[in-house]
C-alpha positions in Angstrom: -79.4 141.8 -164.4 -76.6 139.2 -164.5 -76.4 136.4 -161.9 -73.2 137.9 -160.5 -75.1 141.2 -159.9 -77.8 139.4 -158.1 -75.3 137.7 -155.7 -73.5 141.1 -155.2 -76.8 142.7 -154.2 -77.2 140.2 -151.4 -74.3 142.0 -149.7 -72.9 138.8 -148.0 -69.6 139.7 -146.3 -66.5 138.6 -148.1 -65.4 136.9 -144.8 -68.2 134.3 -145.4 -67.2 133.4 -148.9 -66.4 129.7 -149.5 -67.0 128.9 -153.2 -66.3 125.2 -153.0 -67.7 122.6 -155.3 -69.8 120.0 -153.5 -70.0 116.4 -154.7 -73.5 115.4 -155.5 -72.8 112.1 -153.8 -72.9 113.9 -150.4 -76.7 113.9 -150.8 -77.3 110.5 -152.2 -74.5 108.2 -150.7 -76.8 107.3 -147.9 -78.4 104.0 -147.2 -81.9 105.4 -146.9 -82.1 107.3 -150.2 -84.1 105.7 -153.0 -82.6 104.8 -156.3 -85.0 107.2 -158.1 -83.9 110.1 -155.9 -80.2 109.3 -156.7 -81.0 109.4 -160.4 -82.6 112.9 -160.0 -79.4 114.2 -158.5 -77.3 112.5 -161.3 -79.5 113.6 -164.2 -81.0 116.9 -163.2 -78.1 118.7 -161.5 -75.1 120.1 -163.3 -73.2 121.4 -160.4 -73.5 122.2 -156.6 -71.4 125.0 -155.1 -71.2 125.9 -151.5 -71.0 129.7 -151.9 -71.0 131.1 -148.3 -70.9 129.9 -144.7 -72.3 132.3 -142.1 -71.1 131.4 -138.7 -69.9 133.2 -135.6 -66.3 133.6 -136.7 -67.2 134.8 -140.2 -70.0 137.3 -139.3 -70.9 139.0 -136.0 -74.1 137.0 -135.3 -74.6 134.7 -132.3 -75.7 131.1 -132.7 -79.1 130.0 -131.4 -79.5 126.6 -129.9 -82.1 124.9 -127.7 -83.6 121.4 -127.4 -85.5 121.8 -130.7 -83.4 124.1 -132.8 -79.8 124.3 -134.0 -79.2 127.7 -135.7 -75.5 127.7 -135.1 -74.7 128.7 -138.7 -76.3 129.2 -142.1 -75.0 128.0 -145.5 -75.7 129.5 -148.9 -75.6 126.8 -151.6 -76.0 127.2 -155.4 -77.5 124.4 -157.5 -77.1 124.7 -161.2 -79.7 122.5 -162.9 -80.0 120.7 -166.2 -83.7 120.3 -165.7 -86.0 122.2 -163.3 -89.1 120.1 -163.0 -88.1 118.2 -159.8 -86.6 120.8 -157.6 -89.0 120.3 -154.7 -87.7 116.7 -154.3 -84.1 117.9 -154.6 -84.7 120.6 -152.0 -86.3 118.2 -149.5 -83.3 115.9 -149.7 -80.7 118.7 -149.4 -82.6 120.4 -146.6 -82.7 117.1 -144.6 -79.1 116.1 -145.3 -77.5 119.4 -144.1 -78.6 119.7 -140.4 -78.4 123.5 -140.1 -80.2 126.2 -142.1 -79.7 126.4 -145.8 -80.4 129.1 -148.4 -80.5 127.2 -151.7 -80.3 129.2 -154.9 -81.5 127.1 -157.8 -80.2 128.2 -161.3 -81.7 127.1 -164.6 -80.6 129.1 -167.6 -81.3 132.8 -166.7 -83.9 131.9 -164.1 -83.3 131.5 -160.3 -85.4 130.3 -157.4 -84.6 130.6 -153.7 -85.5 127.7 -151.3 -85.5 127.8 -147.4 -86.8 125.5 -144.7 -87.7 126.0 -141.0 -85.6 123.2 -139.4 -85.7 121.3 -136.2 -83.2 118.9 -134.7 -83.8 115.3 -135.8 -83.5 113.6 -132.4 -83.2 110.1 -133.9 -80.4 111.1 -136.3 -78.4 114.3 -135.3 -76.6 114.3 -138.6 -79.8 115.1 -140.4 -82.6 117.7 -139.9 -86.3 117.6 -139.9 -88.4 120.6 -141.1 -91.9 121.9 -140.6 -92.1 123.4 -144.1 -90.3 124.4 -147.2 -90.7 128.0 -148.4 -89.5 129.1 -151.8 -89.9 131.8 -154.4 -91.3 131.3 -157.8 -88.8 131.1 -160.7 -87.9 134.6 -161.8 -85.9 135.6 -164.9 -83.0 137.9 -164.2 -83.2 139.2 -167.8 -86.9 140.2 -167.4 -87.4 141.2 -163.8 -90.9 142.3 -162.9 -91.4 145.2 -160.5 -92.2 142.9 -157.6 -89.1 140.8 -158.4 -87.0 144.0 -158.1 -88.6 144.9 -154.8 -87.9 141.4 -153.5 -84.2 141.5 -154.5 -83.9 145.0 -152.9 -85.3 143.6 -149.7 -82.9 140.6 -149.3 -79.9 142.7 -148.7 -78.1 140.8 -145.8 -77.2 144.1 -144.2 -80.9 144.7 -143.5 -81.5 141.6 -141.4 -81.5 141.2 -137.7 -78.0 140.4 -136.4 -79.2 139.3 -132.9 -78.8 135.6 -133.7 -78.9 133.2 -136.6 -82.5 132.1 -135.9 -83.8 135.7 -136.2 -81.5 136.4 -139.1 -82.8 133.3 -141.1 -86.4 134.1 -140.2 -85.9 137.6 -141.6 -85.1 136.0 -145.0 -88.1 133.6 -144.7 -90.3 136.6 -144.0 -89.1 138.4 -147.2 -89.8 135.3 -149.2 -93.3 135.1 -147.7 -93.8 138.8 -148.5 -92.7 138.2 -152.1 -95.1 135.2 -152.5 -98.0 137.1 -151.0 -97.3 140.1 -153.2 -97.9 137.9 -156.2 -101.6 137.8 -155.1 -102.1 141.2 -153.4 -99.7 143.4 -155.4 -98.2 144.7 -152.2 -94.8 143.7 -150.7 -95.4 143.7 -146.9 -93.1 142.4 -144.1 -95.3 140.5 -141.6 -95.0 140.1 -137.8 -93.4 136.8 -136.8 -96.6 135.7 -135.0 -98.6 135.8 -138.2 -96.1 133.9 -140.4 -97.4 130.3 -139.9 -101.0 131.4 -140.6 -99.9 133.2 -143.8 -97.9 130.1 -144.9 -101.0 127.9 -144.4 -103.1 130.3 -146.5 -100.4 130.4 -149.2 -100.2 126.6 -149.3 -104.0 126.3 -149.6 -104.0 128.8 -152.5 -101.2 127.0 -154.3 -102.8 123.6 -153.8 -106.1 124.9 -155.1 -104.3 126.4 -158.1 -102.7 123.0 -158.8 -106.1 121.3 -158.6 -107.6 123.8 -161.0 -104.8 123.3 -163.5 -105.3 119.5 -163.3 -109.0 119.8 -163.8 -108.6 122.2 -166.7 -106.4 119.6 -168.4 -109.0 116.9 -167.8 -111.7 119.1 -169.3 -109.7 119.3 -172.6 -109.6 115.5 -172.8 -113.1 114.8 -171.4 -115.8 114.0 -174.0 -118.8 113.6 -171.8 -120.7 116.9 -171.3 -121.9 116.1 -167.8 -118.4 115.4 -166.6 -117.2 118.6 -168.1 -119.9 120.5 -166.3 -119.0 118.9 -163.0 -115.3 119.8 -163.4 -116.2 123.4 -164.4 -118.3 123.7 -161.2 -115.5 122.4 -159.1 -113.1 124.9 -160.7 -115.5 127.8 -160.1 -115.9 126.8 -156.5 -112.1 126.7 -155.9 -111.5 130.0 -157.7 -114.1 131.6 -155.4 -112.4 130.0 -152.4 -109.0 131.5 -153.6 -110.6 134.9 -154.0 -111.6 134.8 -150.3 -108.2 133.5 -149.2 -106.4 136.3 -151.1 -108.8 138.8 -149.4 -107.8 137.4 -146.1 -104.1 137.9 -147.0 -104.8 141.6 -147.7 -106.3 142.0 -144.3 -103.3 140.5 -142.4 
């Protein structure tokens, strides 16, 4: 599948199309951004494009606003990368800088990754947002899509989401990303009820954190020369692997 075909399969209305280049400085010309973060944007990002804006006058969906939330519009932004090892930091800065919901499509060679965030109004700075969590897919290669990748792409057709308001619409997308992430462990693509989402996200984060620790310990084992320390690390790895098996079982029961 070509990248253009992927964008076409999203079925975003033509009326929402913007296709405007965005200066990287929009995200780092702030007094509170660190020099190291500015360098990430300069060195790691090739180009940022504002692909689509979904708002009341471009698509028949109502805004949703209250004291905590501002879901008055949704932006779809493409980030073409030179390097892809610091995307979480890039995503956090972008999601905080743009106060309303973003769908960020990261591109690196033939691979793409989608990033979203559940945002709340930043009451100390209304030009920025705060968020409870980031949720993103794994990298997947458009030239070598796995079966679950294809199922996910088929399920993020914008015509299939709730048009009641932008909050529900955006959460439909988040729900599909969660279903995709869970399917990597369970083998089943399942759309979850809204009331279960936060619990499932917590389980996913725990599994992923455990996997990161396991990878780190496995690297340490390769360098470790003392047998006792190797044994200790192996015991820790086994314990976390067993914990992840139980967590995955709990996802299957949801």
